[in-house]
C-alpha positions, 0 to 999 in steps of 0.5 A: 692700578695693578690690583688691590695691593700694588699701584703707581703712586700719584704723589708722594709725601716729603719729610722736613725734620722727624719729630721735630715738626712743631719746631719748623718755624724756627728752622727757616731762618737758618734754611733760607740763610744757607739758600741766599747765601749758596744762590748769591754766592756762587752767582757772584762767582761765576759773574766774576770769573766770566766778566774777568778776562784775567780769570779765564785760566784753569783754576778759576774755569775749574771754580765756575764749573763747581759754582755751577754744579753747586747752583743746580744742587741747590736749585733742585731741593729749594722749591720742596725744602722751603715749601715744607718749612715755610708752607708745609706743603710735603706732598709732591707728584711721582714725575717731579719726584724723579726729576728732582731726584735726577737733577739732585744726583745728577749736579752732585755727580758733577761736583764730585768730577769737578772737585777731582779735576782741581786737585789734578789742576793743583797737582800739575800747577805745583809739579810743573809749573813751567808747562801748566798752561801748556798742560791745561789749554782751554779746549782741554779744559772745556772737553772735560767739562762737556765730558764731566756733563755728559758722564753726570747725565749718563750714569743717572739716566737709567734709574728713574725710568727703572724705578717708574715701571716698579710697582709700589704697595701703599707706602709713599711716605720719603725720608727727606725734604726731597727726592734721592734714590736711595730713599726712593728704593725704600717703598717699591713691593717689586724687585728693587735689587737692580736698581740697588746695585746700580745705585751703589755702582754709581756711588762708588764709581763716581763718589768713592773713586773720585775722593780715592783720586783726590786722596791720592792727588793731594799725597803727590801734591804734599810729597812735591811740596816738601820737596820744595827748598823755599820755606815761603814756597812751600807755605804758597803751594799748601795755601792753594789747596786748602780751599778743597773742602773735601771730607765736607762733601763726600763723608756725607755722600758715602755715609748717607748712601750706607745708612740707607742701605744698611742702616735699618734701625737708625734714627729717621732724624740721623737720616734728614742730617746726613742728607742735609749735611750732604747737600747743604754744606758745600754749596754754602761753604765753597763760596765763602772759602774761596772768596776769603782765601783767593784774592782775585775773586775776593776783589771782584766781588767788591768791584761787582758789589761797589759797582752795583751801590754806585748805580744804585 
């Protein structure tokens, strides 16, 4: 205790879906299904790419990075989300909350960077296909993976320490089923401006900048595709880019950050729904889309499932 009104909380109270507490059991099946699809789907993609050496190519290696990042996001939120909706366990200790916040945002930043790398990969493949493998070599891909991992950890590293040293004044109820930085900085009664400014800079320099560069990459891809004389060539080139469900990822993330900072009179249910869309949709949608659109991934998953079935 710092004094009679300021203290460091031992735990936070998480919130599921405000106003719908009596209906939580109806949400158990959808949430369990989404986690099952996200965890199993991304794990299968990683397994297929790891086992099939013919898939050790830039496009599939970036896809494996994306699957890894989405597994990290899903695994970070699973304990508290299912704990609330299955068992009504809505308490999380202060240190565990900071760790969860760090994990969620670090994997999300990595996910954003991988999506940018995938858009650059598609541009190089369409613009200069003859030098594609010479430009995107395995050492360069490994280096980009290391940079993305280091970047996500480095950017998020100061935030938990800044939060840990702030005084709190009694209110310890969070707006979501997990810990997010934009939610946590609403609770301290000390000066949160450094946290807020740093958090906003991280959002704009990663999600905002990455989304802008991705849009530019796809504009260049479209310009290049329009220069292809063959109609079949145009169709195949555009088909390689359909799988990138960008707005299902960036719009909820940027919108959630702005709502927390500016939308003081917005319904708590809207906060919760936007956060759930930001965290749940990409890990669920991407394995389904890539499994349907990518023939080699689809065949690899079918082979693994048939092999397991034969063993049983």
